[in-house]
Rosetta silent file (secondary structure, phi, psi, omega in degrees, C-alpha in Angstrom):
SEQUENCE: XXXXXXXXXXXXXXXXXXXXXXXXXXXXXXXXXXXXXXXXXXXXXXXXXXXXXXXXXXXXXXXXXXXXXXXXXXXXXXXXXXXXXXXXXXXXXXXXXXXXXXXXXXXXXXXXXXXXXXXXXXXXXXXXXXXXXXXXXXXXXXXXXXXXXXXXXXXXXXXXXXXXXXXXXXXXXXXXXXXXXXXXXXXXXXXXXXXXXXXXXXXXXXXXXXXXXXXXXXXXXXXXXXXXXXXXXXXXXXXXXXXXXXXXXXXXXXXXXXXXXXXXXXXXXXXXXXXXXXXXXXXXXXXXXXXXXXXXXXXXXXXXXXXXXXXXXXXXXXXXXXXXX
SCORE:     score description
SCORE:     0.000 S_00000001
   1 L     0.000  121.094  175.980   -2.536  -17.903   11.005 S_00000001
   2 L   -83.949  132.531 -178.906   -1.344  -16.411    7.701 S_00000001
   3 E  -130.026  143.698  166.998    2.428  -16.279    7.453 S_00000001
   4 E  -111.438  107.834 -170.321    4.956  -14.826    5.027 S_00000001
   5 L    63.713 -123.165  176.668    8.000  -16.898    5.828 S_00000001
   6 L  -100.224   11.142 -176.225    8.076  -16.819    9.627 S_00000001
   7 E   -92.336  112.006  178.691    6.169  -13.549    9.871 S_00000001
   8 E   -80.819  135.460 -176.887    2.750  -14.064   11.447 S_00000001
   9 L  -123.656   11.865 -179.586    0.006  -11.713   10.204 S_00000001
  10 L    88.587 -176.476 -173.438   -3.090  -13.022   11.980 S_00000001
  11 L   -75.061  -33.709 -178.830   -5.986  -14.967   10.578 S_00000001
  12 L  -150.106   83.157 -171.530   -7.005  -12.577    7.806 S_00000001
  13 E   -65.935  146.371  174.143   -4.551   -9.703    7.500 S_00000001
  14 E  -114.342  117.150 -166.046   -5.577   -6.227    6.427 S_00000001
  15 E  -115.333  140.327  175.541   -2.550   -4.634    4.755 S_00000001
  16 E   -83.415  123.307  179.940   -1.600   -1.068    3.868 S_00000001
  17 L   -72.628  149.317  171.884   -0.645   -0.839    0.181 S_00000001
  18 L   -72.257  129.552 -179.700    2.546    0.942   -0.853 S_00000001
  19 L  -139.792  128.013 -178.336    1.658    4.303   -2.423 S_00000001
  20 L   -62.939  136.052 -179.109    4.050    6.920   -3.762 S_00000001
  21 L    57.455   24.650  172.877    3.967   10.233   -1.764 S_00000001
  22 L  -129.854  -55.604 -170.605    1.470    8.649    0.639 S_00000001
  23 L   -90.677   59.367  171.414    2.892    5.799    2.670 S_00000001
  24 L   -84.735  174.907 -174.991    5.740    7.648    4.312 S_00000001
  25 H   -55.100  -41.687  177.995    6.568    7.019    7.983 S_00000001
  26 H   -61.116  -42.675  178.693    4.001    9.497    9.451 S_00000001
  27 H   -70.863  -40.970  176.778    1.131    8.001    7.465 S_00000001
  28 H   -57.539  -38.390 -178.838    2.249    4.433    8.082 S_00000001
  29 H   -63.195  -42.840 -179.246    2.278    5.221   11.798 S_00000001
  30 H   -70.495  -33.817  176.402   -1.341    6.389   11.920 S_00000001
  31 H   -70.135  -38.334  177.064   -2.434    3.378    9.870 S_00000001
  32 H   -65.472  -39.972  176.750   -0.508    1.022   12.120 S_00000001
  33 H   -61.948  -30.697 -177.723   -2.154    2.621   15.154 S_00000001
  34 H   -84.237   -8.709  172.263   -5.536    2.009   13.493 S_00000001
  35 L   120.397    8.499  178.285   -4.757   -1.699   13.086 S_00000001
  36 L   -61.745  131.189 -176.346   -2.948   -2.332    9.756 S_00000001
  37 L   -81.798  -22.305  178.100   -1.339   -5.792   10.046 S_00000001
  38 E  -151.873  136.927  177.444    1.462   -5.117    7.566 S_00000001
  39 E  -124.800  154.486  179.620    2.690   -1.843    6.094 S_00000001
  40 E  -123.942  150.693  172.208    4.891   -1.040    3.137 S_00000001
  41 L   -69.429  169.541  163.682    7.187    1.827    2.268 S_00000001
  42 L   -58.271  156.219  177.760    6.576    3.972   -0.777 S_00000001
  43 L   -69.617  143.962 -171.922    8.013    2.207   -3.816 S_00000001
  44 E  -121.276  129.241  178.342   11.742    2.847   -4.152 S_00000001
  45 E   -65.748  126.294  176.607   13.681    3.023   -7.407 S_00000001
  46 H   -61.883  -39.184  179.205   16.364    0.347   -7.639 S_00000001
  47 H   -64.985  -37.588  178.909   18.495    2.721   -9.729 S_00000001
  48 H   -64.410  -39.352  179.774   18.084    5.403   -7.089 S_00000001
  49 H   -66.787  -48.755 -174.837   19.278    3.079   -4.356 S_00000001
  50 H   -71.097  -21.911  175.585   22.356    1.804   -6.145 S_00000001
  51 L   -91.162    2.522  173.734   23.312    5.354   -7.163 S_00000001
  52 L    63.473   35.599  177.317   22.925    6.442   -3.531 S_00000001
  53 L   -73.621  128.665 -169.810   20.364    9.108   -4.384 S_00000001
  54 H   -57.661  -42.137 -177.140   19.301   10.737   -1.125 S_00000001
  55 H   -62.014  -40.501  178.877   15.549   10.771   -1.876 S_00000001
  56 H   -69.553  -44.673 -177.953   15.571    7.018   -2.563 S_00000001
  57 H   -63.042  -35.477 -178.421   17.765    6.168    0.452 S_00000001
  58 H   -64.977  -30.006 -178.850   15.527    8.182    2.788 S_00000001
  59 L   -68.550  -11.150  178.400   12.536    5.988    1.842 S_00000001
  60 L   -72.543  -18.833 -172.854   14.317    3.021    3.436 S_00000001
  61 L   -71.849  140.580  169.878   13.656    4.424    6.914 S_00000001
  62 L  -152.378  161.658  179.315   11.000    2.972    9.184 S_00000001
  63 L   -98.013  154.439 -179.605   10.361    2.870   12.938 S_00000001
  64 H   -59.371  -31.407 -179.957   10.323   -0.279   15.070 S_00000001
  65 H   -67.301  -13.395 -179.702    6.688    0.380   15.909 S_00000001
  66 H   -80.008  -15.108 -173.514    5.796   -0.174   12.271 S_00000001
  67 L   -60.734  148.282   -7.585    6.725   -3.854   12.227 S_00000001
  68 L   -71.813  140.258 -174.418    6.060   -5.981   10.345 S_00000001
  69 E  -134.018  139.108  175.598    7.125   -3.706    7.533 S_00000001
  70 E  -111.757  143.275  172.513    8.123   -4.341    3.916 S_00000001
  71 E   -99.624  126.190 -177.129   10.374   -2.309    1.672 S_00000001
  72 E  -106.399  133.460  179.187    9.100   -2.242   -1.915 S_00000001
  73 E  -119.914  157.053  174.271   11.498   -1.780   -4.850 S_00000001
  74 E  -144.117  156.448  179.445   10.959   -1.327   -8.584 S_00000001
  75 L   164.952 -177.233 -179.627   13.052   -1.383  -11.724 S_00000001
  76 L  -137.043   12.637  178.430   13.684   -3.423  -14.846 S_00000001
  77 L  -113.660  124.360 -173.055   17.349   -4.339  -14.666 S_00000001
  78 H   -59.007  -47.331 -177.558   18.216   -7.651  -12.954 S_00000001
  79 H   -63.851  -43.624  179.260   21.563   -6.551  -11.562 S_00000001
  80 H   -64.563  -41.673 -179.874   20.212   -3.286  -10.249 S_00000001
  81 H   -64.894  -41.920  177.934   17.195   -4.949   -8.661 S_00000001
  82 H   -64.439  -43.409  177.364   19.361   -7.575   -6.915 S_00000001
  83 H   -62.724  -39.403  179.622   21.754   -4.878   -5.675 S_00000001
  84 H   -65.588  -37.970  179.381   18.823   -2.771   -4.503 S_00000001
  85 H   -64.816  -39.346  177.785   17.395   -5.736   -2.576 S_00000001
  86 H   -65.436  -41.914  176.613   20.738   -6.172   -0.756 S_00000001
  87 H   -60.361  -45.859 -179.334   20.769   -2.449    0.101 S_00000001
  88 H   -63.662  -36.574  179.405   17.184   -2.669    1.355 S_00000001
  89 H   -60.750  -36.734  179.869   18.000   -5.721    3.442 S_00000001
  90 H   -61.529  -25.118  177.869   20.649   -3.720    5.301 S_00000001
  91 L   -73.880  -13.564  173.671   17.908   -1.368    6.499 S_00000001
  92 L    84.228   31.008  176.400   16.431   -4.317    8.465 S_00000001
  93 L   -71.961  176.336  176.011   12.864   -4.723    7.166 S_00000001
  94 L   -84.431  -25.182  179.736   10.828   -7.873    7.613 S_00000001
  95 E  -159.112  165.373  175.202   10.517   -8.509    3.871 S_00000001
  96 E  -114.640  132.533  178.732   11.297   -7.187    0.414 S_00000001
  97 E  -118.322  143.664  178.577    8.471   -6.626   -2.062 S_00000001
  98 E  -105.408  129.202  177.611    8.806   -6.201   -5.817 S_00000001
  99 E   -88.565  101.773  169.194    6.468   -3.785   -7.565 S_00000001
 100 E  -111.796   29.619 -174.954    5.266   -5.440  -10.790 S_00000001
 101 L  -128.427  -14.173 -174.786    1.964   -3.631  -10.610 S_00000001
 102 L   -68.835  125.561 -177.970    2.385    0.137  -10.957 S_00000001
 103 L  -101.461    3.111 -179.839    0.613    1.299  -14.113 S_00000001
 104 L   -61.960  133.234 -168.693    1.688    4.943  -13.943 S_00000001
 105 H   -55.741  -42.043 -174.842    3.100    5.803  -17.356 S_00000001
 106 H   -65.339  -19.481  176.403    6.470    7.144  -16.182 S_00000001
 107 H   -93.343  -57.572 -173.908    7.106    3.760  -14.515 S_00000001
 108 H   -65.821  -30.646 -178.252    5.411    1.249  -16.812 S_00000001
 109 L   -67.288  -16.966  178.708    6.630    2.841  -20.071 S_00000001
 110 L  -100.342   10.468  176.694   10.176    1.940  -19.056 S_00000001
 111 L    84.242    8.345  176.447    9.357   -1.682  -18.439 S_00000001
 112 L   -98.499  175.995  179.534    9.152   -1.361  -14.696 S_00000001
 113 H    53.322 -137.342 -177.067    6.045   -1.973  -12.558 S_00000001
 114 H   -71.303  -10.414  177.977    3.147   -3.327  -14.644 S_00000001
 115 H   -63.368  -17.146  178.924    5.184   -2.527  -17.775 S_00000001
 116 H   -84.503   -6.117 -175.546    6.862   -5.911  -17.418 S_00000001
 117 H   -69.420   -5.650  175.277    3.593   -7.809  -17.799 S_00000001
 118 H   -98.487    6.457  177.300    4.196   -8.104  -21.535 S_00000001
 119 L  -144.295   71.648 -174.256    7.466   -9.967  -20.836 S_00000001
 120 H   -61.255  -39.554  176.165    6.786  -12.652  -18.233 S_00000001
 121 H   -56.014  -41.228  178.321   10.100  -14.482  -18.749 S_00000001
 122 H   -67.988  -39.632  177.145   12.005  -11.284  -17.854 S_00000001
 123 H   -57.417  -46.703 -179.178    9.698  -10.730  -14.866 S_00000001
 124 H   -66.099  -41.177 -178.675   10.456  -14.228  -13.616 S_00000001
 125 H   -61.794  -48.484 -178.472   14.185  -13.865  -14.279 S_00000001
 126 H   -66.055  -43.366  179.348   14.544  -10.585  -12.391 S_00000001
 127 H   -59.567  -41.492  179.284   12.383  -11.845   -9.506 S_00000001
 128 H   -60.931  -43.029  178.983   14.581  -14.954   -9.259 S_00000001
 129 H   -63.934  -35.666  177.660   17.718  -12.807   -9.037 S_00000001
 130 H   -68.969  -43.026  179.822   16.151  -10.730   -6.249 S_00000001
 131 H   -58.505  -42.295 -177.660   15.130  -13.842   -4.314 S_00000001
 132 H   -71.526  -20.141 -172.711   18.677  -15.184   -4.550 S_00000001
 133 H   -87.225  -10.331 -174.757   20.212  -11.850   -3.439 S_00000001
 134 L  -136.498  153.573  174.968   18.573  -11.674    0.014 S_00000001
 135 L   -89.067   -8.833 -179.318   17.876  -13.815    3.038 S_00000001
 136 L   -79.760  155.943  171.402   14.600  -12.001    3.617 S_00000001
 137 E   -61.017  140.286  174.667   11.243  -13.215    2.320 S_00000001
 138 E  -113.773  130.665  177.768   10.498  -11.748   -1.099 S_00000001
 139 E  -122.479  166.102 -178.488    6.925  -10.965   -2.138 S_00000001
 140 E  -131.468  141.711  169.988    5.417   -9.531   -5.282 S_00000001
 141 E  -116.651  127.824 -175.614    2.577   -7.093   -6.020 S_00000001
 142 E  -148.572 -172.037  178.367    1.248   -7.291   -9.530 S_00000001
 143 E  -119.035 -179.050 -173.213   -1.876   -7.101  -11.736 S_00000001
 144 L   -70.402  -25.423 -178.035   -4.017   -9.596  -13.598 S_00000001
 145 E   160.606 -172.442 -176.138   -2.090   -9.215  -16.870 S_00000001
 146 L   -71.117  -45.789  178.414   -1.284   -6.781  -19.633 S_00000001
 147 L  -153.898 -176.519 -175.289   -4.899   -6.381  -20.915 S_00000001
 148 H   -66.492  -24.447  178.416   -8.214   -8.254  -20.981 S_00000001
 149 H   -79.853  -10.167 -175.642   -6.950  -10.450  -23.823 S_00000001
 150 H  -134.285   57.052  176.367   -3.947  -11.436  -21.719 S_00000001
 151 E   -88.018   98.093 -173.360   -5.134  -12.178  -18.179 S_00000001
 152 L  -122.828   33.028 -174.264   -2.415  -14.693  -17.217 S_00000001
 153 H   -65.132  -30.430  179.449   -2.157  -14.154  -13.478 S_00000001
 154 H   -65.805  -46.278  177.312   -2.507  -17.882  -12.660 S_00000001
 155 H   -62.844  -42.657  179.289    0.562  -18.709  -14.776 S_00000001
 156 H   -57.923  -49.020 -177.285    2.406  -15.711  -13.344 S_00000001
 157 H   -62.473  -42.564  179.812    1.713  -16.768   -9.743 S_00000001
 158 H   -59.960  -50.347 -174.811    2.812  -20.359  -10.435 S_00000001
 159 H   -65.807  -37.778  179.478    6.078  -19.291  -12.050 S_00000001
 160 H   -71.236  -38.594  175.607    6.881  -16.761   -9.356 S_00000001
 161 H   -61.227  -38.358 -176.781    6.104  -19.255   -6.579 S_00000001
 162 H   -64.496  -27.432 -179.715    8.381  -21.772   -8.310 S_00000001
 163 L  -100.722    7.846  162.662   11.366  -19.444   -8.086 S_00000001
 164 L   114.574    8.456  174.320   10.832  -18.669   -4.429 S_00000001
 165 L   -69.180  155.385 -172.880    8.530  -15.752   -3.679 S_00000001
 166 L  -113.024    0.100  170.258    6.679  -16.206   -0.382 S_00000001
 167 E  -170.029  158.147  177.562    3.459  -14.289   -1.032 S_00000001
 168 E  -136.852  133.991  172.889    1.708  -12.484   -3.855 S_00000001
 169 E  -109.954  131.927 -174.998   -0.662   -9.520   -3.849 S_00000001
 170 E  -118.949  120.524  170.485   -2.861   -9.122   -6.905 S_00000001
 171 E   -83.218  130.459 -168.699   -4.577   -5.920   -7.923 S_00000001
 172 L   -81.147   39.335  173.456   -7.741   -6.977   -9.718 S_00000001
 173 L  -137.183  163.672  175.695   -7.192   -4.929  -12.865 S_00000001
 174 L   -87.141  170.815  176.594   -4.953   -5.200  -15.917 S_00000001
 175 L   -60.064  -41.948 -176.872   -2.117   -2.829  -16.772 S_00000001
 176 L   -68.101  -25.113 -177.836   -4.230   -1.219  -19.495 S_00000001
 177 L   -71.085  -24.149 -169.927   -7.117   -0.599  -17.137 S_00000001
 178 L    56.667 -115.970  177.794   -5.165    1.668  -14.794 S_00000001
 179 L  -118.709   22.305 -178.965   -7.846    2.258  -12.147 S_00000001
 180 L   -86.454  155.762  178.871  -10.874    2.165  -14.455 S_00000001
 181 L    70.618 -177.806 -179.998  -13.740   -0.284  -14.116 S_00000001
 182 L   -91.606  146.711  174.441  -14.306   -2.645  -11.240 S_00000001
 183 L   -65.000  138.665 -175.630  -11.633   -4.854   -9.755 S_00000001
 184 L   -98.398   90.426 -179.898  -12.028   -8.470  -10.872 S_00000001
 185 H   -73.678  -20.726  175.284  -11.936  -10.507   -7.669 S_00000001
 186 H   -63.432  -42.811  178.315  -12.963  -13.628   -9.506 S_00000001
 187 H   -68.614  -36.486  175.027   -9.684  -13.661  -11.404 S_00000001
 188 H   -61.642  -43.912 -177.020   -7.750  -13.056   -8.137 S_00000001
 189 H   -60.737  -34.919 -178.982   -9.620  -16.000   -6.584 S_00000001
 190 H   -61.122  -27.023  175.116   -8.606  -18.346   -9.396 S_00000001
 191 H   -68.440  -46.601 -179.036   -5.031  -18.006   -8.226 S_00000001
 192 H   -67.303  -34.036 -178.333   -5.885  -19.060   -4.678 S_00000001
 193 H   -74.747  -15.513  177.775   -8.131  -21.861   -5.975 S_00000001
 194 L   -67.484  121.354 -174.985   -5.249  -23.296   -8.046 S_00000001
 195 L   -63.500  -17.953  178.612   -4.068  -26.424   -6.217 S_00000001
 196 L   -77.776  -19.795 -174.524   -0.448  -25.666   -7.164 S_00000001
 197 L   -85.890  122.172  178.138   -0.437  -22.399   -5.162 S_00000001
 198 L  -119.321   -9.870  177.425    0.676  -22.767   -1.546 S_00000001
 199 L   -83.680  158.295  176.211    1.870  -19.241   -0.760 S_00000001
 200 E   -59.975  139.755  177.627   -0.490  -16.581    0.676 S_00000001
 201 E  -120.473  117.660  179.686   -2.541  -14.759   -1.934 S_00000001
 202 E  -107.743  142.921  179.621   -3.735  -11.242   -1.041 S_00000001
 203 E  -107.470  152.444 -177.080   -6.283   -9.265   -3.037 S_00000001
 204 E  -144.997  137.099  176.642   -6.357   -5.543   -3.765 S_00000001
 205 L   134.136  113.109  172.375   -8.868   -3.283   -5.441 S_00000001
 206 L    70.062   17.105  173.610  -11.976   -1.311   -4.516 S_00000001
 207 L   -84.819   99.817 -172.062  -12.064   -2.306   -0.831 S_00000001
 208 L  -123.506   14.496  178.807  -13.373    0.974    0.491 S_00000001
 209 L  -162.586  162.974  175.831  -15.508    0.070    3.502 S_00000001
 210 H   -61.991  -40.087 -179.970  -15.894   -2.458    6.307 S_00000001
 211 H   -63.890  -41.440  179.270  -18.974   -3.881    4.538 S_00000001
 212 H   -65.861  -39.559  176.501  -17.045   -4.364    1.292 S_00000001
 213 H   -61.172  -43.433  179.275  -14.190   -6.049    3.147 S_00000001
 214 H   -65.542  -36.907  177.860  -16.596   -8.415    4.834 S_00000001
 215 H   -64.155  -43.605  179.069  -18.225   -9.219    1.505 S_00000001
 216 H   -61.790  -44.326 -178.130  -14.827   -9.967   -0.054 S_00000001
 217 H   -62.752  -38.956 -177.906  -13.873  -12.218    2.898 S_00000001
 218 H   -75.306  -31.805 -168.556  -17.107  -14.154    2.653 S_00000001
 219 H   -96.830  -35.158 -170.606  -17.168  -14.452   -1.138 S_00000001
 220 L  -120.256  134.905 -171.743  -13.604  -14.872   -2.380 S_00000001
 221 L   -86.976   57.688  175.251  -11.028  -17.362   -0.991 S_00000001
 222 L   -94.614  164.892 -176.800   -8.065  -15.003   -0.584 S_00000001
 223 L   -87.172  -11.605 -179.197   -5.803  -14.983    2.480 S_00000001
 224 E   175.037  177.936 -177.375   -6.203  -11.266    3.210 S_00000001
 225 E  -129.441  151.089  175.824   -6.811   -7.876    1.648 S_00000001
 226 E  -114.525  134.000 -178.731   -4.686   -4.845    0.840 S_00000001
 227 E  -106.597  124.699  178.164   -6.089   -1.353    1.240 S_00000001
 228 L  -113.079  -97.066 -171.551   -4.763    1.433   -0.955 S_00000001
 229 H   -60.753  -28.928 -177.690   -6.658    4.590   -1.999 S_00000001
 230 H   -70.720  -12.978  177.103   -9.432    4.125    0.566 S_00000001
 231 H   -88.057  -12.783 -177.112   -6.910    4.667    3.379 S_00000001
 232 L   -65.065  117.272 -179.153   -5.761    8.089    2.136 S_00000001
 233 L    73.161    5.260 -178.850   -6.930   10.520    4.781 S_00000001
 234 L  -147.074   69.075 -179.909   -8.895    7.788    6.497 S_00000001
 235 L   -63.494  -18.832 -178.412   -6.657    5.428    8.551 S_00000001
 236 H   -65.914   -9.644  178.976   -9.748    4.372   10.497 S_00000001
 237 H   -61.535  -28.625  178.840  -10.687    2.042    7.657 S_00000001
 238 H   -70.965  -46.765  178.727   -8.354   -0.537    9.245 S_00000001
 239 H   -67.211  -35.278 -179.649  -10.018   -0.377   12.685 S_00000001
 240 H   -69.081  -40.405  179.036  -13.474   -0.359   11.098 S_00000001
 241 H   -66.070  -45.887 -177.680  -12.760   -3.413    9.007 S_00000001
 242 H   -66.915  -36.900  177.146  -11.231   -5.374   11.879 S_00000001
 243 H   -63.217  -42.165 -179.638  -14.049   -4.442   14.264 S_00000001
 244 H   -65.454  -39.957  177.010  -16.605   -5.611   11.692 S_00000001
 245 H   -59.828  -43.038 -173.110  -14.730   -8.865   11.189 S_00000001
 246 H   -78.370  -30.510 -170.985  -14.652   -9.504   14.952 S_00000001
 247 H  -120.381  -20.509 -173.174  -18.165   -8.415   15.911 S_00000001
 248 L    81.566   -0.843  179.786  -20.291   -8.219   12.782 S_00000001
 249 L  -109.814  161.067  179.216  -21.146   -4.618   13.694 S_00000001
 250 L   -95.866  137.213  172.479  -19.988   -1.284   12.323 S_00000001
 251 L   -70.885  144.469  172.038  -17.995    1.200   14.307 S_00000001
 252 L   -64.047  155.892  178.406  -19.424    4.709   14.512 S_00000001
 253 L   -62.766  150.292  179.001  -17.588    7.255   12.405 S_00000001
 254 L   -61.089  144.362 -179.712  -14.718    8.985   14.179 S_00000001
 255 L   -67.685  165.910  177.759  -15.643   12.082   16.144 S_00000001
 256 H   -58.073  -44.913 -179.723  -14.688   15.556   15.029 S_00000001
 257 H   -62.889  -40.671  179.824  -12.022   15.746   17.750 S_00000001
 258 H   -66.588  -38.992  177.988  -10.592   12.386   16.724 S_00000001
 259 H   -62.338  -46.806 -177.196  -10.445   13.437   13.063 S_00000001
 260 H   -65.758  -45.647 -177.878   -8.714   16.697   13.930 S_00000001
 261 H   -62.175  -42.939 -179.600   -6.250   15.110   16.391 S_00000001
 262 H   -69.566  -41.254  176.466   -5.231   12.359   13.972 S_00000001
 263 H   -57.741  -46.542 -179.475   -4.991   14.774   11.078 S_00000001
 264 H   -70.957  -33.631  175.554   -2.707   17.102   13.037 S_00000001
 265 H   -64.001  -43.880  177.198   -0.624   14.192   14.357 S_00000001
 266 H   -59.722  -48.917 -177.333   -0.147   13.010   10.774 S_00000001
 267 H   -64.730  -42.285 -179.744    0.715   16.533    9.580 S_00000001
 268 H   -61.329  -44.394  176.148    3.100   17.195   12.475 S_00000001
 269 H   -61.294  -36.632 -179.966    4.968   13.982   11.722 S_00000001
 270 H   -67.190  -39.744  177.549    5.132   14.918    8.039 S_00000001
 271 H   -62.184  -43.987  179.349    6.571   18.360    8.873 S_00000001
 272 H   -66.309  -31.623 -174.684    9.278   16.692   10.979 S_00000001
 273 H   -81.012  -42.822 -168.958    9.947   14.135    8.219 S_00000001
 274 H  -129.827    5.140 -178.595   10.023   16.258    5.059 S_00000001
 275 L    92.697  152.290 -172.710    9.829   19.922    6.052 S_00000001
 276 H   -60.676  -49.222 -172.087    6.881   22.234    6.468 S_00000001
 277 H   -63.207  -50.899 -179.536    6.264   23.348    2.906 S_00000001
 278 H   -62.281  -41.335 -179.234    6.310   19.874    1.362 S_00000001
 279 H   -62.119  -45.095 -178.429    4.329   18.355    4.207 S_00000001
 280 H   -67.031  -39.105  177.475    1.575   20.941    4.058 S_00000001
 281 H   -65.146  -46.695 -178.887    1.287   20.643    0.294 S_00000001
 282 H   -67.007  -27.291 -178.855    1.179   16.858    0.296 S_00000001
 283 H   -67.890  -20.058 -176.810   -1.343   16.808    3.136 S_00000001
 284 H   -58.897  -30.227 -179.691   -3.905   18.470    0.899 S_00000001
 285 H   -70.024  -13.607 -176.150   -4.700   15.117   -0.735 S_00000001
 286 H   -96.066  -19.754 -169.196   -5.843   13.807    2.641 S_00000001
 287 H   -64.476  -38.550 -178.370   -8.292   16.488    3.844 S_00000001
 288 H   -54.470  -43.042 -177.389  -11.311   15.341    1.885 S_00000001
 289 H   -82.888  -33.791  175.033  -11.269   12.001    3.600 S_00000001
 290 H   -55.932  -34.985 -175.048  -10.184   13.182    7.055 S_00000001
 291 L  -118.731   24.089 -178.026  -13.337   15.294    7.131 S_00000001
 292 L   -65.459  146.428  175.769  -15.658   13.392    4.803 S_00000001
 293 L    87.006   -4.534  179.472  -19.329   13.334    5.690 S_00000001
 294 L   -85.268  119.432 -177.891  -19.306   16.618    7.604 S_00000001
 295 L   -65.755  144.047  175.566  -22.169   18.793    6.257 S_00000001
 296 L    58.874   35.525 -176.941  -21.360   22.294    4.995 S_00000001
 297 L   -89.489  -10.051 -171.477  -17.621   21.659    5.293 S_00000001
 298 H   -53.493  -45.626 -179.756  -16.622   23.107    1.898 S_00000001
 299 H   -57.972  -38.055  178.794  -15.517   26.554    3.172 S_00000001
 300 H   -70.064  -39.024 -179.737  -13.136   24.914    5.658 S_00000001
 301 H   -62.117  -42.170  178.662  -11.817   22.523    3.032 S_00000001
 302 H   -59.820  -43.285  178.880  -11.056   25.453    0.687 S_00000001
 303 H   -64.957  -40.821 -177.631   -9.115   27.164    3.433 S_00000001
 304 H   -64.212  -32.906 -177.032   -7.186   24.048    4.330 S_00000001
 305 L   -92.181    7.275  179.116   -5.916   23.546    0.786 S_00000001
 306 L  -118.486   -9.496  177.448   -4.826   27.180    0.349 S_00000001
 307 L   -87.831  160.670 -171.833   -2.715   27.759    3.496 S_00000001
 308 L  -120.693   -0.785 -174.572    1.010   27.027    3.532 S_00000001
 309 L  -129.910  149.755 -178.943    2.008   26.661    7.212 S_00000001
 310 H   -56.678  -46.696 -175.987    1.355   24.148    9.963 S_00000001
 311 H   -62.015  -32.712  177.008    0.118   26.775   12.429 S_00000001
 312 H   -67.191  -42.316  176.265   -2.456   27.973    9.907 S_00000001
 313 H   -62.467  -44.704 -178.016   -3.767   24.413    9.486 S_00000001
 314 H   -62.405  -38.743  177.694   -3.820   23.943   13.252 S_00000001
 315 H   -62.464  -42.585  179.487   -5.789   27.195   13.661 S_00000001
 316 H   -66.560  -37.154  179.204   -8.376   26.108   11.105 S_00000001
 317 H   -63.747  -36.684  176.564   -8.654   22.729   12.833 S_00000001
 318 H   -63.298  -40.792  176.138   -9.471   24.435   16.121 S_00000001
 319 H   -62.259  -38.481  179.419  -12.281   26.292   14.338 S_00000001
 320 H   -62.036  -45.417  178.923  -13.511   22.955   12.934 S_00000001
 321 H   -62.327  -42.043 -178.767  -13.757   21.476   16.444 S_00000001
 322 H   -66.951  -36.326 -174.469  -15.569   24.546   17.681 S_00000001
 323 H   -77.875  -37.985 -167.935  -17.956   24.632   14.729 S_00000001
 324 H  -114.359   -5.190  179.741  -18.892   20.982   14.371 S_00000001
 325 L   -78.004    0.000    0.000  -18.427   19.356   17.809 S_00000001
C-alpha cells in the first residue's frame, strides 16, 4: 500500500495531474469515476489566495466524492506561499501540493513553478516554510532540473525530503525542454533507487496508454504514475490502465453512447460550474479525444468547435449517436 502520510492510495496509484483550465471539479469528477486514485485542483496562485481574488478562491472547491484530493499552490514568495497553504488547509483537502514544475513562461519567468529550479536553496526554503505552516501532508511536483547540464533531481528530492515533504512527483523533462523530446524515466528512477529516499516517488511524462503504463510499471521502480495530457477528453485512460494492471488484458474502447454521455455529463457540470459560454469554449480542447478513432468524424468535430451553446452541442451529440452507433 502506497501512502502519503496516512492517506492510502492502493498498491500502484494512478494519479490525475493538476492542469490549468482542465482539472476543474467537473473534469475531476469524470476522472474519479473512471478510477483515478488521487486528483488535484488546477494550480492556484498563492498571491491570488492571500489577496482574496475570487478566481483563485473558487479553485479551492472540491466535492467529497473526489477524495483523496490535493490542492496545488504556486508562487515564489515564502510568506505568501505559507499563508496560501494555511488558506488552502481551511478548505479541507487531504494534502497540499507545491508546483515547482510548471514551465509555462508566464509562471516560470517570475521564479515560480519550474522557474525556481535555478535556485534550489530558495526552493528548499520556501518548501520548508509551507511544511511548517500546515498540519496536512505537503507534496511537491517538479522536473529533473533546469536543463540537461543541470539534472539535479536526486539532490532536490533528498533536500525536500529532509525538510518534511511526504511525496514527490517528477516530470521526466527539464525546465528548458518544456514538453519536447521524450520523458526521461531513467532519471526519475534514480531518485527512487537512492537509498536515502523513503517517501513515495511518482513519475509523470508520456504515459498515454494502458500498454505504456504497464511498461513503466514493469521497467522503472516508481511508486505510481501521474497522468496529465493523455487524460484530456479521455478519462477512460484511468479505467483502461487499472484494468490492464489487474488482468493483463486491454479494455475495448468506449462505445459511442458512452463517449457522448460522458462528454455531455462533463460539459453539463462545466456549465453549472463556470457558466455556459466559458464552459462551451473550454470544452473544445476535449472533443478530439472524446471522439478519437471514429472514422470520418471531421465534419462533426468542426461543428462542435464552432457552436456556442450547450443545447447545440447536445443536438450534435445526438446526431453522432445516430450516425456512428
